[in-house]
C-alpha positions in Angstrom: 91.9 -214.1 -59.5 89.9 -212.4 -62.3 92.9 -210.3 -63.5 95.3 -213.2 -63.9 95.3 -213.3 -67.7 95.7 -209.6 -68.7 95.3 -210.0 -72.5 92.1 -212.0 -72.1 90.8 -209.4 -69.6 91.6 -206.5 -72.0 89.9 -208.4 -74.8 86.8 -209.1 -72.7 86.6 -205.4 -71.6 87.0 -204.1 -75.1 84.5 -206.5 -76.5 81.9 -205.6 -73.8 82.6 -201.9 -74.4 81.9 -202.2 -78.2 78.9 -204.4 -77.5 77.5 -201.7 -75.2 78.1 -199.0 -77.9 76.2 -201.1 -80.5 73.3 -201.7 -78.1 73.1 -197.9 -77.5 73.2 -197.2 -81.2 70.4 -199.8 -81.8 68.3 -198.2 -79.0 68.4 -194.8 -80.9 70.7 -193.1 -78.4 71.2 -189.4 -79.3 69.4 -189.7 -82.6 68.0 -186.6 -84.4 64.3 -186.2 -84.6 62.3 -184.4 -87.3 58.8 -183.3 -88.0 56.9 -182.4 -91.1 57.8 -178.7 -90.5 61.4 -179.1 -89.4 64.2 -181.4 -90.5 66.0 -181.4 -87.2 64.3 -180.4 -83.9 65.4 -179.5 -80.4 64.8 -182.2 -77.7 63.8 -179.4 -75.3 61.5 -177.0 -77.1 60.8 -178.7 -80.5 62.2 -175.8 -82.5 64.8 -176.1 -85.3 68.5 -176.8 -84.5 71.5 -175.4 -86.2 74.9 -177.0 -86.8 77.9 -175.5 -85.0 81.6 -176.2 -85.1 82.8 -179.0 -82.9 85.6 -178.5 -80.4 88.4 -181.0 -79.4 86.2 -182.6 -76.7 83.5 -183.4 -79.3 86.1 -184.9 -81.6 87.5 -187.0 -78.7 84.0 -188.4 -78.1 83.8 -189.5 -81.7 87.3 -191.2 -81.4 86.3 -192.7 -78.0 83.2 -194.3 -79.6 85.1 -195.5 -82.6 82.9 -193.4 -84.9 80.0 -195.8 -84.4 77.7 -192.8 -83.7 79.3 -190.1 -85.9 78.2 -187.3 -83.6 77.5 -183.7 -84.9 77.1 -180.7 -82.7 73.9 -178.6 -82.7 72.6 -175.6 -80.9 69.0 -174.3 -80.5 68.7 -170.6 -80.9 65.4 -170.5 -78.9 66.3 -172.3 -75.7 70.1 -172.3 -76.0 70.3 -176.1 -75.9 73.7 -177.4 -77.1 74.5 -181.0 -77.7 75.6 -183.8 -79.9 73.3 -185.8 -82.2 73.9 -188.7 -84.5 73.3 -188.9 -88.3 70.2 -191.1 -88.1 66.9 -189.3 -88.1 63.6 -190.5 -86.6 60.2 -189.1 -87.2 58.7 -187.6 -84.0 55.1 -188.5 -83.6 52.7 -185.7 -82.8 51.4 -185.9 -79.2 
């Protein structure tokens, strides 16, 4: 019964998907963190991250999220963490 009107169903699914993306962005999902010593720190060991080249999967993630997050790929030289982070930076409070 729910899938009777296909265009309406597609529109509702797309709208809910975009809403979820904006809620994730507002909740600081995958944001970069910085301290007074370092401009971009690793989420695992709090050392500095370096930018690396993205591959086709990373570009696909940007396309799939409609460039709402604008992910960049980073690697930590100390703990070998590799991941995507967004452009927005948040100050990490000292513990």
